[in-house]
C-alpha positions in Angstrom: 14.3 -0.9 9.7 14.0 1.9 7.1 13.8 1.8 3.4 13.8 4.8 1.2 10.9 5.2 -1.3 11.0 8.3 -3.5 13.0 10.3 -0.9 10.7 9.4 1.9 11.4 7.1 4.9 8.7 4.5 5.3 8.7 1.9 8.0 6.2 -0.4 9.5 3.7 1.2 11.8 3.8 4.6 10.1 0.2 4.4 9.0 -1.4 7.9 9.7 -3.8 8.0 12.6 -6.6 9.5 10.5 -6.9 6.2 8.6 -8.2 4.4 11.7 -11.8 4.4 12.9 -12.9 4.3 16.5 -12.7 0.6 16.7 -9.1 0.5 15.4 -10.0 -0.8 11.9 -8.8 1.0 8.8 -11.6 3.3 7.7 -10.5 4.8 4.3 -11.9 4.2 0.9 -9.7 1.9 -1.3 -9.9 4.5 -4.1 -8.0 7.0 -1.8 -5.3 4.4 -1.2 -4.9 3.7 -5.0 -4.7 7.4 -5.9 -1.9 8.1 -3.3 1.2 6.0 -4.1 2.9 6.9 -0.8 -0.2 5.8 1.2 -0.4 2.6 -0.9 3.2 1.7 -0.2 2.8 2.5 3.5 -0.3 0.3 3.9 1.2 -2.5 1.7 4.3 -2.7 4.0 2.1 -3.1 7.2 0.4 -6.3 8.2 -3.0 -4.7 8.8 -2.6 -2.4 5.8 -1.6 -5.3 3.5 -4.6 -7.3 4.6 -6.9 -4.3 4.0 -5.6 -3.8 0.5 -6.0 -7.5 -0.3 -9.6 -7.6 1.0 -10.8 -4.3 -0.5 -8.9 -4.2 -3.8 -11.4 -4.2 -6.7 -11.4 -6.9 -9.3 -11.0 -4.2 -12.0 -8.4 -5.2 -14.5 -7.9 -1.7 -15.8 -7.4 -0.4 -12.3 -4.9 -3.2 -11.5 -3.0 -2.4 -14.7 -2.9 1.3 -13.9 -1.6 0.7 -10.3 0.9 -1.8 -11.6 2.2 0.7 -14.2 2.5 3.4 -11.5 4.5 1.1 -9.2 6.6 -0.1 -12.0 7.4 3.4 -13.3 8.4 4.6 -9.9 10.6 1.5 -9.1 8.4 0.7 -6.1 7.3 -2.7 -7.3 10.6 -4.3 -6.7 11.1 -3.3 -3.0 7.4 -4.2 -2.4 7.8 -7.6 -3.9 10.6 -8.3 -1.5 8.8 -7.0 1.6 7.2 -9.6 3.9 3.7 -7.9 3.6 4.0 -6.0 0.4 4.8 -9.3 -1.4 1.2 -10.5 -0.8 -0.2 -7.3 -2.3 2.0 -7.5 -5.4 1.0 -11.1 -6.0 
C-alpha cells in the first residue's frame, strides 16, 4: 500500500537502516525526528516507529504545538489521523 506525502512515496517498513542500533531498536534522538517531517511521517506510519514517537515525545506544549502546526500546514495530519499507527501519534 502506498500513499503520497509531499510527492514522496511512503509505505510501512521504509524506515532507513541508519535509525536502527545493533540490537534492532530505534537509535535516533527524538529531536531529529521532530525536525524532519518526512522522517516523522515515516516513523509514525510504522508500528515500531509509532511506539517510539509515543514513548519519546517530550511533554513540551510549545513543541507539540509547533509540530501540530507543521503537520496541519502540510496537510499531513489528515492522512496520519486515518493511518492505523499514525492515528495513535496524532492523538
